[in-house]
SEGU-896760 format. One line per 10 residues: their letters; for each residue x negated, y, z of C-alpha. Coordinates in Angstrom, 1 decimal. Each point is the difference from the previous one (the first is absolute). Last residue first. Layout:
% residues N
a> X Y Z  ...
END
This chain:
% residues 196
xxxxxxxxxx> 14.7 -3.0 -7.6  -1.8 1.0 -3.2  -3.7 0.2 0.5  -1.8 3.2 -1.0  -2.5 -0.2 -2.9  -3.6 -1.1 0.2  -2.3 2.1 -2.1  -2.0 1.5 2.9  -0.7 -3.4 1.4  -1.5 0.1 3.5
xxxxxxxxxx> 2.6 2.2 1.8  2.9 -1.2 -2.0  -0.9 -3.7 0.6  -0.7 0.5 3.7  3.2 2.0 0.5  2.0 -2.6 -1.9  -1.4 -2.8 2.1  0.6 1.7 3.3  3.6 1.0 -0.7  1.3 2.4 -2.6
xxxxxxxxxx> 3.2 0.7 1.9  3.3 -1.6 -0.8  -1.4 -3.4 0.7  1.0 -3.1 -2.1  1.2 -3.0 2.0  -2.4 -3.0 -0.5  -0.9 -1.2 3.4  -2.9 -2.3 0.0  0.1 -3.8 0.0  -1.7 -0.4 -3.3
xxxxxxxxxx> -1.8 3.1 -1.1  1.2 0.8 -3.5  -2.1 1.6 -2.8  1.5 1.0 -3.3  -2.4 1.3 -2.7  1.6 0.8 -3.3  -2.5 0.6 -2.7  1.0 2.6 -2.7  0.7 0.4 -3.7  -0.4 -3.7 -0.5
xxxxxxxxxx> -2.8 -1.4 -2.4  -1.6 -2.7 2.0  -2.6 2.3 1.7  2.9 2.4 0.7  1.4 -2.6 2.2  3.4 -1.6 0.6  1.8 -2.2 2.4  -2.0 0.6 3.2  0.9 -1.6 3.3  -2.6 0.3 2.8
xxxxxxxxxx> 0.5 -1.7 3.4  -1.3 1.2 3.3  0.0 -2.8 2.6  -3.3 -1.4 -1.4  -1.7 3.2 1.2  -3.1 1.4 -1.7  -1.0 -3.2 -1.7  3.5 -0.5 -1.5  0.0 3.6 -1.1  -3.4 -0.3 -1.7
xxxxxxxxxx> 1.3 -3.2 -1.7  3.1 1.7 -1.3  -1.9 3.0 -1.4  -3.1 -1.7 -1.4  1.6 -1.5 -3.1  0.9 3.6 -1.1  -3.7 0.8 -0.2  -2.3 -2.5 -1.7  2.5 -2.5 -1.3  2.6 2.6 -1.0
xxxxxxxxxx> -2.6 2.1 -1.7  -1.6 -2.9 -1.9  2.4 0.2 -2.9  -0.8 3.7 -0.4  -3.6 -0.8 -0.8  -1.2 2.6 -2.5  -1.8 2.1 2.6  2.5 2.9 -0.7  2.9 -2.4 0.6  -1.5 -1.1 3.3
xxxxxxxxxx> -0.5 3.7 1.0  3.6 0.9 -0.9  1.3 -2.8 2.1  -2.1 1.1 3.0  1.1 3.6 -0.7  3.5 -1.0 1.0  2.7 2.5 -0.4  3.6 -0.3 1.3  -0.8 -2.3 3.0  3.3 -0.6 1.6
xxxxxxxxxx> 0.5 -0.1 3.8  1.6 -2.1 2.7  -1.3 -0.5 3.6  2.4 -1.9 2.1  0.3 -1.4 3.6  -0.2 3.0 2.2  1.2 2.4 -2.6  -1.1 1.3 -3.4  1.7 0.4 -3.3  -0.7 1.2 -3.5
xxxxxxxxxx> -3.4 1.6 0.0  -1.0 1.0 -3.6  -3.7 -0.7 -0.4  -2.5 1.2 -2.6  -3.0 -2.3 0.1  -3.7 0.5 -0.8  0.3 3.6 0.9  -3.7 0.0 1.1  1.1 -1.9 3.1  3.1 -2.1 -0.4
xxxxxxxxxx> -1.2 -3.4 1.2  -1.7 1.6 3.1  3.0 2.3 0.5  2.3 -3.0 0.2  -1.9 -1.6 2.9  1.9 2.1 2.6  3.2 -1.6 -1.2  -1.2 -3.3 1.4  -0.4 1.5 3.5  3.6 1.2 -0.1
xxxxxxxxxx> 1.1 -3.4 -1.5  -1.6 -1.9 2.9  -3.5 -1.3 0.7  -0.4 2.0 3.2  -3.3 -0.2 1.9  0.3 3.6 1.1  -0.7 1.1 -3.6  -0.7 -2.9 -2.4  -3.7 -1.2 -0.2  0.8 -3.6 0.6
xxxxxxxxxx> 2.9 0.3 -2.5  -2.4 1.4 -2.6  -2.2 -3.0 0.3  2.9 -2.4 -0.3  1.2 1.8 -3.1  -3.6 -0.2 -1.5  0.0 -3.7 0.6  3.3 -0.4 -1.8  -1.3 2.1 -2.8  -3.2 -2.0 -0.4
xxxxxxxxxx> 2.0 -3.3 -0.1  2.4 1.4 -2.6  -2.9 1.3 -2.2  -1.6 -3.4 0.1  3.2 -1.9 -0.9  0.6 2.4 -2.9  -3.5 -0.4 -1.3  0.4 -3.8 0.2  3.3 0.1 -1.8  -1.4 2.4 -2.7
xxxxxxxxxx> -2.9 -2.5 -0.6  2.5 -2.9 -0.2  1.9 1.8 -2.8  -3.1 1.2 -1.8  -1.7 -3.5 -0.2  -2.3 -1.7 2.4  -3.5 0.8 -1.2  0.4 2.7 -2.7  2.8 1.5 2.1  -2.3 0.3 3.0
xxxxxxxxxx> -2.4 2.0 -2.0  2.7 2.4 -1.3  1.5 0.2 3.4  -3.3 1.1 1.6  -0.4 2.8 -2.6  3.6 1.1 0.6  -0.4 -0.2 3.8  -3.2 2.2 -0.1  1.8 2.7 -1.9  3.0 -0.3 2.1
xxxxxxxxxx> -2.0 0.2 3.3  -1.6 3.2 -1.1  3.4 1.5 -1.0  1.6 -1.3 3.2  -2.6 1.7 2.1  0.6 3.3 -1.7  3.7 -0.3 0.6  -0.6 -1.0 3.6  -1.9 3.3 0.5  -3.6 -0.6 0.7
xxxxxxxxxx> -1.3 -0.2 3.6  2.6 -1.2 2.5  -2.0 0.1 3.3  1.0 3.6 0.8  2.5 1.3 -2.4  -1.5 1.7 -3.0  0.1 3.6 -1.1  -0.2 0.3 -3.8  -3.4 1.1 -1.2  -1.0 3.4 -1.2
xxxxxx> -2.8 0.8 -2.4  -0.4 -3.6 -1.0  -3.5 -1.3 0.0  -1.3 -0.5 -3.5  -1.6 -3.2 -1.3  -1.8 0.1 -3.4
END
């Protein structure tokens, strides 16, 4: 029997479900699709095809977000405004490390996406279905912004280290929170203060 929830989480216009909810639905579908593809082309090739598909979708999503960026900007400040979409529903706990004109650095100290993939019994697909998106999304958003990440919770680390650099931008840390830090702290209640 279907019951309407007594209270629903407020949603951003045009977004619909939280990203965590969407990823759960996609993961269940992707697992079933992967099983069928593996029967036909082998598991390794099926994972390669799934990874390529996710990467293409993420790059397209990045371009779409860039087109909708505030004041037509596709810079790190506009990029930081996307973080609340990924974090909604406490999906991510973020520790802001550094921000300035050319850098956005933070650690994810809790990832409910990784927890969800483990709960679904497909932890090995988490990197393909979620982590795999990050670099491709960034490339689609603005090819001049580069992501470096050396560890992820999905792969067993205690945190994910996101380090974004905007090529050609100044990289001197600010003593004040700056636009990116203010946006993150305003939109992410769990974000900690950046260290200058």
